Each structure stands twice: as structure tokens, then as C-alpha cells.
C-alpha positions as MATLAB code, in Angstrom:
seq = 'MAIIVGDIATSRDAERIAKFDVPTIQINTSGTCHLPVKMVSESIIDIDLDSIDLLFIENVGNLVCPTAEDLGEAHKIGVFN';
ca = [
       0.000    0.000    0.000;
       1.072    3.591   -0.614;
      -0.630    6.927   -0.062;
      -0.591   10.282   -1.829;
      -1.747   12.941    0.621;
      -3.213   16.241   -0.526;
      -3.287   19.374    1.600;
      -3.595   23.083    0.991;
      -0.536   24.023    3.056;
       0.658   21.497    5.655;
       2.132   18.001    5.781;
       0.557   16.922    9.090;
      -1.483   14.032    7.660;
       1.478   12.666    5.695;
       3.685   12.853    8.790;
       1.124   10.911   10.840;
       0.789    8.215    8.169;
       4.542    7.891    7.539;
       5.035    6.892   11.206;
       3.499    3.531   10.241;
       6.152    2.889    7.561;
       3.662    3.379    4.747;
       5.176    4.949    1.613;
       3.694    8.440    1.601;
       3.926   11.303   -0.884;
       2.836   14.804    0.169;
       1.242   17.206   -2.314;
       0.649   20.807   -1.255;
      -1.799   22.643   -3.510;
      -0.978   26.156   -2.245;
      -4.621   27.048   -1.723;
      -6.358   24.998   -4.414;
      -9.280   23.046   -2.951;
      -8.587   19.879   -4.982;
      -5.678   17.836   -6.265;
      -4.992   18.726   -9.897;
      -4.292   15.612  -11.970;
      -0.947   17.101  -13.067;
       0.265   17.223   -9.440;
      -0.802   13.606   -8.888;
       0.854   12.369  -12.076;
       4.086   14.191  -11.185;
       4.144   12.720   -7.667;
       3.242    9.156   -8.658;
       6.634    8.677  -10.335;
       8.155    8.619   -6.831;
       6.215    5.436   -5.967;
       7.309    1.949   -7.017;
       3.928    0.893   -8.386;
       5.150   -2.659   -9.062;
       5.692   -3.183   -5.329;
       2.216   -2.130   -4.151;
      -1.288   -3.519   -4.592;
      -3.247   -0.488   -3.427;
      -2.687    3.249   -3.862;
      -4.784    5.687   -1.851;
      -5.059    9.283   -3.014;
      -6.292   11.510   -0.215;
      -7.724   14.685   -1.657;
      -7.639   18.052    0.046;
      -9.606   17.747    3.291;
     -12.595   19.985    2.708;
     -16.060   19.385    1.325;
     -16.047   22.135   -1.296;
     -14.850   20.042   -4.248;
     -13.031   16.927   -2.994;
     -14.373   14.331   -5.441;
     -15.065   16.313   -8.614;
     -11.647   15.871  -10.249;
     -10.869   12.774  -12.330;
      -7.498   11.432  -11.136;
      -7.641    8.161  -13.071;
      -8.826    6.270  -10.033;
     -10.735    2.998  -10.118;
     -13.018    3.999   -7.220;
     -13.898    7.088   -5.195;
     -14.623    6.842   -1.492;
     -16.003    9.716    0.552;
     -15.436    9.669    4.308;
     -17.402   12.066    6.461;
     -16.598   12.679   10.078;
];
């Protein structure tokens, strides 16, 4: 498993996940409320896709537009807290 973490400005979520020895890539969008596909495609080259079975892409953590962008994913999962 590996995770791409999206955030507007911080790396807190990625730091928390990385403590569990999960390969983690941080993307900061600098204020954009979603992960642009270009940022995801540029970051995915840092992951050895042949060595993982599951890649999670965590979008920016707000409810404004978190699932509208097509990132090439097989499934979308919304988690509400």
C-alpha cells in the first residue's frame, strides 16, 4: 500500500501516516481546494507501483470540491466525520 496525501498548506497528515512505515507522498496545492491531476501524475513517479497492490489518493480535506476531479482512479470513497 502507498498513499498520496493532498493538503492546501501542511504536511501533518502525511507525517502521521509515515510513522506507520507506509510509503507516503505529500502534495501541497498552495490554496487549491482539490488535487490537480498534473500534481498527482508528477508525484506518482516517486512510488514503485510494481511493489504495491493499493494506492490511496487523499484529496484536500474539505467538502467544497473533494471528489469532482478525475485522477484516473478505479473507485472514489467519501469519508465524512
